N, C-alpha and C positions, 0 to 999 in steps of 0.2 A: 504494500500500500504506500501511497505517496501523500505528502502534505498538499492540501487543496490550495495553499498559497504559494509556496516556493517550489513545489513539485519534487522536493527532496524525499528520498526513501525514509520511512519511519517504521519503528518497531511495532509489533502487534500490540504491546502494552501502551505505547504512545497513542496508537490509533484508538484503542478501546477507551482510554481516558478521555480523549478529546471528543469522541463520538457520544459518550455518556454526558459530557459537560456541555457541548455545543451542538451536537448533531452533525458535525463535519469532522473529517480527519485532518488534524493539524500536528505539526512537529512541536517540540517543546518550546522553541523560540517563538513561534506564532501563537501558541497557546498562552504564553506569558504576555505577549503584546495584547492579545484580545482581553485577557484578564485585566490588564492595566487600563485599557480603553473603557471597558465596562465599569470598572471601579471609579474612574475619573469622571465619566459622563453619564453614569447611570443608564447605559445602553441596554435596551431590552435584548434578551436572548434571540428573539425572533428577528431582530434587525441584523444580528450576526449571521443567522441562517439565510436570510434573504440576501444579504451582501454576497455571501459565497455562492449562492444559487445564481445571482445575476452575473457574478464574475465568471462562473462556469459557462454561462450563456453568451459570454463575450461582450457584455455591455460596458465594462470598464468603470464600475462604481467606486465611490470613495466613502469610507466609513467614518462617521463623526467629522464631517467637514464644517469648518467655521465660516459662516456667511457674513461676518462682520457684526452681527447682533446676537447670534446664538449658534450652538452646535446643531447641525442637521444630522439625523440618523444616517441617511444615505443620500449622496448627491451623485448625479450623473451630469457632469458639466458640459459634455458635448451637445446635449439637447436642453440644457438649463432646467433640469428636473430635480427637485428636492423631494425626498420621501421621508415622511415621519411615521414611525410605527407607534400606534396608539395602544397603550396597555391599560388605561383607566376607562372604565365603562360607567362612571358615575353620571349623575344628572349634571348637565352643563350649566354652570352659573353664568350670570351676566359678565362677571369679571373675566372668566375664562374665555367667553365668547369674544369680548373686546380684545383680549390679548391675542387670540387666534387671528382675529381680523387684522390687527396691527402687524403681526408677523407675516401674514399673507401680503399686506400692503408693501412691506419692505422687500419681500421676495419679488413681487411684480415690478416694483420700481427698478430692481436690478435685472429685470428680464427673466426671472425664474418662475416656474410653475411649481407649486407645492401640492402634493397629494398626501393624504393621511390614510393609512391602512391599518385596520384593527389587527392586533397580534394573533387573534384566533384564526383569521383568514390565512395568515402565513403558516401557522402551526398545522392546520388541517388541509390547506389547498396551496401548498408552496409552488407546485408546477403551474397551476392555473394563474397564480399571482404573478409569476415571472412572465408568462405569456401575455397577460394583460398589460404589464409594465412595458414590455417590448412593443405592444400595440400603441400605447401612449407615446412611446419614444418615436415610433414611425410617424404618428400624427404631428408631433412637435417638429420633427425634421422637415416635414412638408410645409409647416407654417412659419418656421423661423430659420434664420440663417445659422447653420451649424458652425460652431467655433472651430 
């Protein structure tokens, strides 16, 4: 088995540990990097899984990209797409709604589109989620100038 990130051969034990922890096969170096990213940014596990699925699909995503205002779970800069993985399913307060609207405004001002994906969709429908994101990317490519 090889690491999903660097393609380096990994041991069976490394593979088992990372599959149990993240759902993807990672070497010790990349497991440590993902641990640090998750700890520093409170990154959802599903964002890590989606990141590697998109990477495997050839979309060239970036995990925890800083947009100048906040850290974005996943960014695909070639088509100016930000992806936020939603883990909270509480009732939306007016403060949260205004904050979400302001974040969307900052993204749009910089030419980016932000989509929010519930973590449960990634957990149970990862392949469908990747396919849909690829469709969104195709639409964005057709409508904006690619960087």
